[in-house]
N, C-alpha and C positions, 0 to 999 in steps of 0.2 A: 132410415130405411126399416123400414118394418121386416118380423119375421116372426113365424108360426115355430117355434120349439114346445119341445116338454122343458120343465121344470120338476125338480125333484122336488119331495116331500112327505111328510114320514120318519118313522124312527130306522133305525139300522136294520139292516138282513129284512125289513119290511117295507120298503119305501114302495111309493106310489108316486105317477110323476102327474101333475097338470100339463093340457096344450092350452099355449096361450099367445096374443099377440099382444110382441112385444117391440122397443127398439131395438136393432139387431146390439147398439153401444153397449145396453143395461146388460148387468152384471146379473148372474144364474140366480138368484134370489132376490133381485129388487121387482118392485113395482110392475105392475102388465098390464096392459090395457086392457083387455078383456079375459076373460074364463070361458075355453072354446071346448074344455072335458076333460075327460079322466082315463088315466091307461091303469090299470095296477098289472103287473108283469108275473106278478106269480099266481093269480088264480086267473089269470089271463082274459078279466072284464075289460072293455073299451067301451063306454058312452061319449059321445061326438054329435055338436052342435053345427050338424051336417048346413043348416043354413048358414051360420055365422061364418062357417072358414071358408066357404064358398061367397062373402062379401067380403070379407076380408085381402082373400085371392085377386080378386074386384077389382080391391083399392092399393094392389102393388106388394102385398105383403107376400113375404118370398118362401115356403117352407123348407127347414130344414132335411134333411138327408133319411132321416129317419122315421120323422112324419110326414115325406114326401112317399116315403113303402109304407107307410101304416096306413094313411091316403088311399093309397093305389087299393091293396087289400082287403080295405074296409068300402071297397066303392067309390067314396066321396069325388074324386078325380078321376081318369086313364089314366092311363100311360106303362111303362115300363120301372120294376123296380130301379133303382139308383143300390150298386157299391158302394154300401157304409163305406170299406173300408178302401174307398179308391185313392187316397194321398198314399199311403204306402205303396201299393200298384206301378203308381209316377211317381216314384221315386228310385224302386226298381229298375225301372224303364232304362234311365239313363247310365249305371251301372254297364246293363250288357253292352249296352251302344258303346262306354265305353271298352270295353273288353276284346270289340269286335275291332277297334280303330289299334288295340295295339296287338291284337293277333296280325293285323292287316301291315302294321310296321315292319314286325319282327318278320312276316314273309318278303317286305319287299324288300330288295337291297341297300345300306344307309350309302349315300355321298362317300368317298373318301374325301379324308382333311388333310391338306399342307401343311406341314406344321412350323407356324414361323422361324423366322432365321433370328 
């Protein structure tokens, strides 16, 4: 599966990112299929090759959550931004359901059990 994601390059505390098309199973510093742009978060400089990004999306490449938000903000694709910390919200939601279930059990009377003779 193809994915469009950020690849960190540069020194500590001055890191910049490449926007690359790569295989999903490839490691973060592995070889990529094509360089699609650069992002410097410190200076807020963004340069993207829009034609090639749309080409790879047309070929089935899925943008990561961060790249999706970047592409929406740059006007390359249309849509809504994705909450990047979606996984953390999904983990807390079942906890709330468990608390509600425990509260419901506490309110309902428990069936009496007869001790075994």
